[in-house]
C-alpha positions as CSV (number, residue, x, y, z in Angstrom):
1,M,-62.1,-112.2,27.8
2,S,-59.9,-109.2,27.6
3,S,-59.3,-107.9,24.0
4,S,-55.3,-107.7,23.0
5,P,-53.8,-104.3,23.0
6,V,-53.9,-102.4,19.7
7,A,-50.5,-101.0,18.4
8,P,-50.1,-97.4,18.9
9,R,-49.0,-95.0,16.1
10,V,-45.4,-94.3,17.1
11,T,-43.1,-91.6,15.9
12,L,-39.6,-91.1,16.9
13,L,-37.5,-88.3,16.3
14,A,-33.8,-89.8,16.0
15,G,-30.3,-89.2,15.2
16,G,-27.2,-90.9,15.9
17,V,-26.6,-94.1,17.7
18,G,-28.9,-93.5,20.5
19,G,-31.7,-92.9,17.9
20,A,-31.0,-95.9,16.0
21,R,-30.7,-98.2,19.0
22,L,-34.2,-96.9,20.5
23,A,-35.7,-97.4,16.8
24,H,-34.3,-101.1,17.2
25,G,-36.2,-101.3,20.6
26,L,-39.5,-99.9,19.3
27,A,-39.4,-102.1,16.1
28,L,-38.8,-105.1,18.4
29,A,-41.7,-104.1,20.8
30,L,-44.3,-103.4,18.0
31,P,-45.9,-106.0,15.9
32,G,-44.4,-106.9,12.5
33,G,-41.0,-105.2,13.2
34,G,-42.9,-101.8,13.6
35,A,-44.4,-102.0,10.0
36,P,-47.2,-99.4,10.0
37,D,-50.6,-100.8,9.1
38,D,-53.5,-99.1,6.5
39,E,-54.4,-96.7,9.6
40,G,-50.5,-96.1,10.5
41,R,-50.3,-98.2,13.6
42,G,-46.6,-98.9,13.9
43,L,-43.4,-97.2,14.1
44,T,-42.2,-94.0,11.9
45,A,-38.7,-92.5,12.6
46,V,-38.2,-89.1,11.4
47,V,-34.3,-88.6,11.3
48,N,-31.8,-86.0,11.3
49,V,-30.1,-85.1,7.9
50,G,-27.9,-82.2,9.3
51,D,-25.0,-84.7,9.3
52,D,-25.2,-85.6,5.6
53,T,-22.1,-84.8,3.4
54,E,-20.4,-85.4,0.2
55,R,-17.5,-87.5,-0.1
56,H,-15.7,-88.6,-3.3
57,G,-18.5,-87.6,-5.3
58,L,-21.1,-89.5,-3.1
59,H,-24.2,-88.4,-1.0
60,V,-23.5,-89.9,2.5
61,A,-26.4,-89.9,4.9
62,P,-25.0,-91.0,8.2
63,D,-27.8,-90.9,10.7
64,L,-30.3,-92.5,7.9
65,D,-28.0,-95.1,7.5
66,T,-27.4,-95.9,11.0
67,V,-31.2,-96.2,11.8
68,V,-31.3,-98.4,8.9
69,Y,-28.5,-100.6,9.0
70,T,-29.5,-101.0,12.9
71,L,-32.9,-102.1,12.1
72,A,-31.5,-104.5,9.6
73,G,-29.5,-106.2,12.1
74,A,-26.5,-105.4,10.0
75,N,-24.8,-102.4,12.0
76,D,-21.3,-102.7,13.3
77,E,-22.3,-102.7,17.1
78,D,-18.6,-102.3,18.1
79,R,-18.3,-98.9,16.3
80,G,-21.9,-97.9,16.4
81,W,-21.9,-97.0,12.7
82,G,-21.0,-98.8,9.3
83,L,-21.7,-102.2,8.3
84,Q,-20.8,-105.5,9.9
85,G,-17.7,-107.5,8.3
86,E,-16.7,-104.5,6.1
87,S,-13.7,-104.5,4.0
88,Y,-11.6,-101.4,3.0
89,A,-10.2,-102.0,-0.6
90,T,-11.7,-99.2,-2.2
91,L,-10.7,-96.5,0.5
92,E,-7.3,-98.1,0.5
93,Q,-7.0,-97.5,-3.2
94,L,-8.6,-94.0,-3.1
95,T,-5.6,-93.4,-0.6
96,R,-3.0,-94.7,-3.1
97,L,-4.7,-92.4,-5.9
98,G,-4.3,-89.2,-3.7
99,E,-7.6,-88.9,-2.3
100,D,-8.3,-87.6,1.4
101,T,-9.6,-90.6,3.2
102,W,-10.1,-89.4,6.8
103,F,-13.8,-90.2,6.7
104,T,-13.9,-93.9,6.7
105,L,-16.3,-95.7,4.1
106,G,-16.4,-99.4,3.8
107,D,-17.0,-101.1,0.7
108,K,-20.3,-102.5,1.3
109,D,-21.3,-99.1,2.9
110,L,-19.9,-97.2,-0.5
111,A,-22.5,-99.5,-2.5
112,T,-25.5,-97.7,-0.5
113,H,-23.8,-94.3,-1.2
114,V,-23.5,-95.3,-5.0
115,V,-27.2,-96.1,-5.1
116,R,-28.5,-93.2,-3.3
117,T,-26.4,-90.6,-5.2
118,A,-27.5,-92.1,-8.5
119,A,-31.2,-92.0,-7.5
120,L,-30.6,-88.2,-6.4
121,R,-29.3,-87.3,-9.5
122,A,-31.9,-89.2,-11.4
123,G,-34.5,-86.8,-9.5
124,E,-35.8,-89.4,-6.9
125,P,-36.3,-87.3,-3.7
126,L,-34.2,-88.7,-0.4
127,S,-37.3,-89.7,1.3
128,A,-38.2,-92.2,-1.6
129,V,-34.7,-93.6,-2.0
130,T,-34.6,-94.2,1.6
131,A,-37.7,-96.1,1.7
132,R,-36.3,-98.4,-1.3
133,L,-33.0,-98.9,0.5
134,A,-34.7,-99.7,3.8
135,A,-37.1,-102.1,2.3
136,A,-34.2,-103.9,0.1
137,L,-32.4,-104.5,3.6
138,G,-35.8,-106.0,5.1
139,V,-36.5,-103.0,7.4
140,R,-40.1,-102.8,8.0
141,A,-40.5,-99.8,10.1
142,R,-41.1,-96.5,8.0
143,I,-37.9,-94.3,8.1
144,L,-38.3,-90.6,6.8
145,P,-35.4,-88.1,6.6
146,V,-37.2,-85.0,8.1
147,T,-36.5,-83.3,4.8
148,D,-35.9,-83.9,1.0
149,D,-34.2,-80.6,0.6
150,R,-30.6,-79.7,1.7
151,L,-29.9,-79.1,5.2
152,R,-26.4,-78.8,6.8
153,T,-25.0,-78.5,10.3
154,L,-22.3,-76.2,10.5
155,V,-20.5,-75.8,14.0
156,D,-18.8,-72.5,15.3
157,T,-15.6,-73.4,17.3
158,P,-12.7,-71.0,18.5
159,S,-10.9,-71.5,15.3
160,G,-13.8,-70.7,13.1
161,R,-17.0,-72.3,11.5
162,V,-16.7,-75.7,10.1
163,A,-19.1,-78.3,8.5
164,F,-20.3,-80.9,10.7
165,Q,-18.2,-84.1,9.6
166,E,-15.2,-81.9,9.7
167,Y,-15.9,-81.2,13.4
168,F,-17.2,-84.5,14.3
169,V,-15.0,-87.1,12.4
170,R,-11.8,-85.3,11.3
171,R,-11.0,-83.2,14.3
172,R,-12.8,-85.9,16.6
173,H,-15.3,-83.5,18.0
174,A,-12.3,-82.0,20.1
175,D,-13.4,-78.3,19.8
176,A,-15.5,-76.3,21.8
177,V,-18.8,-75.8,20.3
178,L,-19.7,-72.1,20.5
179,G,-22.7,-72.3,18.4
180,L,-24.5,-74.0,15.5
181,T,-26.2,-72.9,12.4
182,F,-28.3,-75.3,10.3
183,D,-27.8,-74.2,6.8
184,G,-31.0,-74.5,4.4
185,A,-33.4,-75.0,7.3
186,G,-35.2,-71.9,6.7
187,T,-36.2,-72.8,3.4
188,A,-36.5,-76.7,3.6
189,L,-39.8,-78.1,3.4
190,P,-40.8,-81.5,5.6
191,A,-40.7,-84.3,3.8
192,P,-43.8,-86.2,2.5
193,G,-45.3,-87.9,5.6
194,V,-43.3,-86.1,8.3
195,L,-46.0,-83.7,9.7
196,D,-48.6,-86.2,9.6
197,A,-46.4,-88.6,11.5
198,L,-46.1,-86.0,14.0
199,T,-49.6,-84.7,14.1
200,G,-51.2,-88.2,13.8
201,A,-48.8,-90.1,16.3
202,D,-50.4,-91.6,19.6
203,V,-46.9,-91.6,21.0
204,L,-44.1,-89.2,19.9
205,V,-40.7,-90.0,21.4
206,V,-37.6,-88.1,21.5
207,A,-34.7,-90.5,21.3
208,P,-31.6,-90.3,23.6
209,S,-29.7,-88.4,20.7
210,N,-27.6,-85.3,21.2
211,P,-30.1,-82.6,21.6
212,F,-28.1,-80.1,19.8
213,L,-26.7,-82.1,16.8
214,S,-29.4,-84.6,16.2
215,V,-32.6,-83.5,17.5
216,D,-32.4,-79.5,16.8
217,P,-31.8,-79.8,13.1
218,V,-34.9,-81.8,12.8
219,L,-36.8,-79.1,14.9
220,A,-35.2,-76.3,12.7
221,V,-37.1,-77.6,9.6
222,P,-40.1,-75.1,9.2
223,G,-43.3,-76.8,10.6
224,V,-41.8,-79.6,12.7
225,R,-41.2,-77.8,16.2
226,A,-44.8,-76.3,15.7
227,A,-46.3,-79.8,14.8
228,V,-44.5,-81.6,17.8
229,E,-45.6,-78.7,20.2
230,S,-49.2,-79.0,19.3
231,S,-49.3,-82.7,18.8
232,T,-52.0,-84.5,21.0
233,A,-49.7,-87.5,21.3
234,R,-48.1,-88.3,24.6
235,R,-44.6,-87.1,24.1
236,V,-41.8,-88.6,25.9
237,A,-38.0,-88.1,25.7
238,V,-35.2,-90.0,26.9
239,S,-32.2,-88.3,28.5
240,P,-28.8,-88.8,26.6
241,I,-27.0,-87.7,29.7
242,V,-26.3,-90.3,32.4
243,G,-24.7,-89.4,35.8
244,G,-23.6,-86.2,34.3
245,R,-21.9,-87.7,31.3
246,A,-22.8,-88.6,27.9
247,I,-23.4,-92.2,26.7
248,K,-21.7,-91.6,23.7
249,G,-20.6,-88.5,21.7
250,P,-20.1,-84.8,22.8
251,A,-23.6,-84.0,24.2
252,A,-22.1,-83.3,27.7
253,Q,-19.3,-80.9,26.2
254,I,-21.9,-79.1,24.3
255,L,-24.2,-78.5,27.0
256,E,-21.3,-77.2,29.1
257,T,-20.1,-74.8,26.1
258,L,-23.4,-73.4,25.3
259,G,-24.0,-72.8,29.2
260,H,-26.6,-75.5,30.2
261,E,-26.3,-77.8,33.1
262,V,-24.6,-81.2,32.3
263,S,-27.1,-83.3,33.5
264,A,-30.5,-85.0,32.7
265,L,-32.2,-81.8,34.3
266,G,-30.4,-79.9,31.7
267,V,-31.8,-81.6,29.1
268,A,-35.3,-81.7,30.6
269,R,-35.0,-77.6,30.7
270,L,-34.3,-78.0,26.7
271,Y,-37.3,-80.1,26.2
272,T,-39.8,-78.5,28.3
273,G,-42.7,-77.5,26.1
274,L,-42.0,-80.2,23.6
275,V,-42.6,-83.2,25.8
276,D,-44.8,-84.6,28.6
277,V,-42.6,-87.1,30.2
278,M,-39.1,-87.2,30.7
279,T,-37.0,-90.6,31.0
280,I,-34.0,-90.5,33.1
281,D,-31.6,-93.3,34.3
282,D,-31.4,-94.8,37.7
283,A,-28.1,-93.2,38.1
284,D,-30.2,-89.7,38.1
285,A,-32.9,-90.8,40.6
286,A,-32.3,-87.6,42.7
287,L,-33.1,-85.3,39.9
288,A,-37.0,-86.7,39.3
289,G,-38.0,-83.9,41.6
290,P,-36.5,-80.9,40.2
291,I,-37.6,-82.3,36.6
292,R,-41.1,-82.7,37.9
293,D,-41.1,-79.2,39.1
294,L,-40.6,-78.2,35.4
295,G,-44.2,-79.6,34.9
296,L,-43.1,-82.8,33.4
297,D,-43.8,-86.5,34.6
298,V,-40.7,-88.6,35.1
299,V,-39.7,-92.1,34.3
300,V,-36.9,-93.6,36.2
301,T,-35.3,-96.6,34.8
302,D,-32.1,-98.1,33.4
303,T,-31.8,-96.0,30.1
304,V,-28.4,-97.6,29.1
305,M,-29.4,-99.6,26.1
306,G,-27.1,-102.7,25.5
307,G,-28.1,-105.5,23.0
308,P,-31.7,-106.1,21.6
309,A,-33.5,-107.3,24.7
310,G,-32.3,-104.1,26.6
311,R,-33.5,-102.0,23.8
312,E,-36.8,-103.7,23.4
313,R,-37.3,-103.4,27.6
314,L,-36.8,-99.6,27.4
315,A,-39.1,-99.4,24.4
316,R,-41.7,-101.2,26.3
317,E,-41.4,-99.2,29.3
318,L,-41.7,-96.1,27.4
319,L,-44.9,-97.3,25.7
320,A,-46.5,-98.3,29.1
321,A,-45.4,-95.0,30.5
322,V,-47.7,-93.3,28.2
323,G,-50.6,-95.6,28.5
324,H,-49.7,-97.7,25.5
325,R,-48.9,-101.4,26.3
326,A,-47.2,-103.2,23.4
327,P,-48.9,-105.9,22.1
């Protein structure tokens, strides 16, 4: 009689919709919704906070919230962010009172930001309030901001440097990206549990998130890149570029303006030294050879995650590719 496979310790570097959807797939593939056991077997998502912003006096954490809402089954799947069944009475009243409301916040979503902001002002670290919010919504996987300290992504454009949400939301990421600065990263400390999650993982996954806007801010926190590079985990990344195009967002445009090839191969070059395995879509099968020439193993599969079934399938394939069949 063969014994049941033991759940691995899985750490996911995540940001944006791609990160949230793969986190969901991993939570579905792992026992107990990815809840870590006493030995840490389960899912830990280390999430970008460079997108965080302050709106109407509230601390908004878009990537953390998208991951949490998606794992809770409450995310608005049509938009990819926010909550299902939202209303916007508060936003309408803010507009009436003269507030600039280009950053859309629904009424239920605002409740999250109110609770978070009050907790932060009372001295609770972002990692602790994130854990509390996730638990309140029924999320069992561990969700960690990469840092509790202030870190903000700034975008250099032809018209000057702008804050991330100004570039991404207000200007609809139409500007050419000439460079990125992660303000505060140099003095930020990894949040409690982050380095342990990276160094103690059996499997380390880089989500199909934007390499520049979602993954680089995570790696910019001192100690994080070194922990990924030195990790004894099997490390696997999923390309966010399929057939020369981004599944969602401006990853393709940024690859081009920063002088990189707009392809899964271009992404693989960015991750050389950080991962052992590159996962690319069936549409890019012809790039498997050049990626192997970089010293990486390659998995070719359907990487376009649709609903929950597609996410779980991809998660199971990633785990199997690095020798960890999900129970």
